[in-house]
C-alpha positions as CSV (number, residue, x, y, z in Angstrom):
1,M,4.2,-11.2,25.3
2,S,5.1,-14.8,26.5
3,T,8.5,-16.3,25.8
4,V,9.2,-19.9,25.4
5,A,12.3,-21.8,25.4
6,P,14.4,-22.1,22.1
7,R,13.6,-25.0,20.0
8,T,16.3,-27.0,18.1
9,T,14.9,-26.3,14.8
10,E,17.1,-24.6,12.1
11,G,15.4,-21.2,12.4
12,T,15.3,-20.9,16.0
13,D,18.8,-22.0,16.3
14,V,20.1,-19.0,14.8
15,F,18.4,-17.1,17.6
16,A,19.5,-19.5,20.3
17,R,23.1,-18.7,19.5
18,L,22.6,-15.0,20.0
19,G,20.7,-15.9,23.4
20,I,17.5,-14.7,21.8
21,A,14.3,-16.5,22.8
22,P,11.3,-16.8,20.4
23,I,8.0,-15.3,21.3
24,I,4.2,-16.1,20.8
25,N,3.2,-13.3,18.2
26,A,-0.2,-12.2,19.6
27,S,-0.1,-8.9,17.8
28,G,-0.2,-9.9,14.0
29,T,1.8,-8.9,11.0
30,V,3.6,-5.8,12.8
31,T,7.0,-4.9,11.4
32,V,8.6,-4.8,14.9
33,L,8.1,-8.5,15.4
34,G,9.5,-9.5,11.8
35,G,6.3,-8.8,9.7
36,S,5.2,-12.4,9.1
37,V,6.6,-16.0,8.8
38,M,7.5,-16.5,5.3
39,A,6.2,-19.5,3.3
40,P,9.0,-22.0,2.1
41,E,8.5,-21.0,-1.6
42,I,9.5,-17.4,-0.7
43,V,12.5,-18.4,1.3
44,E,13.7,-20.5,-1.6
45,A,13.0,-17.6,-4.2
46,M,15.1,-15.4,-1.8
47,R,17.8,-18.0,-1.6
48,V,18.1,-18.4,-5.5
49,A,17.8,-14.6,-5.8
50,S,20.9,-14.1,-3.4
51,R,23.2,-16.1,-5.8
52,T,23.1,-13.5,-8.8
53,Y,24.0,-9.8,-9.2
54,V,21.3,-7.5,-11.0
55,D,20.7,-3.9,-11.2
56,L,18.5,-3.2,-8.1
57,P,16.8,-0.2,-9.2
58,D,15.6,-2.2,-12.5
59,A,14.8,-5.2,-10.1
60,M,12.5,-3.1,-7.9
61,R,10.7,-1.4,-10.8
62,R,10.0,-4.6,-12.6
63,A,8.9,-6.4,-9.2
64,G,6.7,-3.5,-8.6
65,E,5.1,-3.9,-12.0
66,Y,4.8,-7.6,-11.6
67,L,2.9,-7.0,-8.1
68,A,0.8,-4.4,-9.3
69,E,-0.7,-6.7,-12.2
70,R,-1.2,-9.4,-9.7
71,I,-2.9,-7.2,-7.3
72,G,-5.0,-5.3,-9.7
73,V,-3.7,-1.9,-9.0
74,Q,-2.1,1.0,-10.9
75,D,1.4,0.6,-9.5
76,A,3.4,-1.0,-6.6
77,F,6.6,-0.4,-4.7
78,I,8.3,-3.0,-2.2
79,C,9.4,-1.3,0.9
80,S,11.1,-2.4,4.0
81,G,8.2,-2.1,6.4
82,A,5.8,0.2,7.9
83,A,8.3,3.1,8.6
84,G,10.0,2.6,5.1
85,G,6.5,2.7,3.4
86,I,5.9,5.9,5.0
87,A,9.3,7.5,4.2
88,S,8.8,6.4,0.6
89,S,5.2,7.9,0.4
90,V,6.3,11.0,2.0
91,A,9.3,11.4,-0.3
92,A,7.2,10.9,-3.2
93,V,4.8,13.5,-2.3
94,L,7.4,16.0,-1.2
95,S,9.5,15.6,-4.5
96,G,6.5,15.8,-6.8
97,G,7.9,12.9,-8.7
98,I,10.8,15.2,-9.9
99,P,14.1,13.3,-9.8
100,E,16.2,16.6,-8.8
101,Q,13.8,17.3,-6.2
102,A,14.0,13.8,-4.8
103,W,17.6,13.9,-4.6
104,A,17.6,17.2,-2.8
105,L,15.5,15.6,0.1
106,P,15.2,16.3,3.1
107,D,15.5,19.8,1.7
108,T,12.0,20.7,0.2
109,G,13.3,24.0,-1.1
110,G,10.5,25.8,0.8
111,R,7.6,23.8,-0.7
112,P,4.8,22.7,1.7
113,N,6.1,19.8,3.8
114,E,3.5,19.2,6.5
115,I,1.8,15.9,6.8
116,V,-1.4,16.0,8.8
117,V,-2.3,12.9,10.9
118,L,-4.7,12.1,13.6
119,K,-3.4,13.1,16.9
120,S,-1.0,10.4,18.0
121,P,0.5,9.3,21.3
122,G,3.8,11.4,21.2
123,A,6.7,11.0,18.9
124,N,7.2,7.5,17.0
125,Y,8.4,5.9,14.0
126,I,5.9,8.0,12.0
127,H,7.2,11.1,12.9
128,Q,10.8,10.0,12.2
129,A,10.0,8.3,9.0
130,A,8.5,11.6,7.9
131,A,11.4,13.6,9.0
132,M,13.9,11.7,7.2
133,V,12.9,12.9,4.1
134,G,12.0,16.4,4.9
135,G,8.3,16.0,6.3
136,K,6.8,17.5,9.3
137,I,3.9,15.4,11.2
138,V,1.2,18.0,12.1
139,S,-1.3,16.3,14.5
140,S,-5.0,17.5,14.8
141,A,-6.1,18.8,18.2
142,R,-8.1,15.6,19.4
143,R,-7.0,12.0,19.6
144,V,-10.4,10.4,20.2
145,R,-13.7,10.8,18.3
146,Q,-12.1,13.0,15.8
147,T,-14.4,14.0,12.9
148,V,-13.7,14.6,9.4
149,D,-14.1,18.4,10.0
150,D,-10.8,18.2,12.3
151,F,-9.0,16.9,9.5
152,D,-10.5,19.7,7.4
153,A,-9.5,22.4,9.7
154,A,-5.7,21.0,10.3
155,I,-5.1,21.3,6.4
156,G,-3.3,24.5,5.8
157,P,-1.1,26.3,3.1
158,K,2.0,24.2,4.2
159,T,0.2,21.0,4.0
160,A,1.7,18.4,1.5
161,A,-0.3,15.4,2.5
162,V,-2.7,13.9,4.7
163,L,-1.6,10.6,6.5
164,Y,-4.3,8.4,7.2
165,V,-3.1,5.6,9.7
166,Y,-5.9,2.8,10.0
167,P,-4.9,1.4,13.5
168,W,-5.1,4.9,15.0
169,V,-8.8,5.7,13.8
170,E,-10.3,2.7,15.3
171,D,-11.5,4.5,18.5
172,T,-12.1,7.8,17.0
173,L,-14.7,6.4,14.3
174,A,-16.9,5.2,17.1
175,G,-19.4,7.7,18.1
176,A,-18.6,10.3,15.6
177,G,-21.8,10.0,13.7
178,D,-22.3,11.1,10.1
179,R,-19.0,13.3,10.6
180,A,-16.8,10.4,11.3
181,A,-13.3,10.6,9.9
182,T,-13.7,7.6,7.6
183,L,-11.3,7.2,4.8
184,P,-13.5,8.3,2.1
185,A,-14.7,11.3,4.0
186,V,-11.2,12.5,4.9
187,A,-10.2,11.7,1.1
188,A,-13.0,13.9,-0.1
189,V,-11.9,17.0,2.0
190,A,-8.5,16.5,1.2
191,H,-8.8,16.2,-2.4
192,A,-11.1,19.1,-2.6
193,K,-8.3,21.3,-1.5
194,G,-5.8,19.6,-3.7
195,V,-3.9,17.5,-1.1
196,P,-3.1,13.9,-1.7
197,V,-3.9,11.2,1.0
198,I,-1.2,8.5,2.1
199,V,-2.9,5.6,3.6
200,D,-1.1,3.3,6.0
201,A,-3.0,0.1,6.0
202,A,-0.3,-2.5,6.4
203,S,-1.7,-4.1,9.3
204,E,-5.1,-4.6,7.5
205,L,-3.8,-7.6,5.5
206,P,-4.0,-10.5,6.0
207,P,-7.6,-9.9,7.4
208,R,-7.8,-10.2,11.2
209,R,-9.6,-13.3,12.4
210,S,-12.0,-13.0,15.1
């Protein structure tokens, strides 16, 4: 990443006082770089909201309902970022939607807690996010050209969910033929065994431009 000299605008002045230079984002909407630059109307809505006390659980629920209706999905939950989304999703699976079991996490009470993923390059935020709520990441045997059969073989009696991370599958889908580990194929084998699928597609929106 290239660095540029701090400018004198209001936003960069905050970072300049801390000795932090802004960067040119050549990666996209990734959490570690701040996600995305917010539109002025969003910043204004946040400013207005910051001046009022509300019941946050109720606000989260109602905001999720509003977004679900706008997006056209069954439900929605606002999280802090990629790791927060994974932690929340894994917690939902491990608790089974039962409040008492959710409060007990990371203690899963002996229930299945393994989360099957495509083999990843060592420990990372996904492992930490799952572990925070009692999950254990289990990677498949291969990193590249993994097939749907590899996912199928990795699912066992302790499997609580399959975590399908879109950025990780780009290489493995190439050259895998009709047994490629596409999301529909992986979901089919997981659901046949009664295992839910968590999808991390945060970096897929907004669409990448060529």
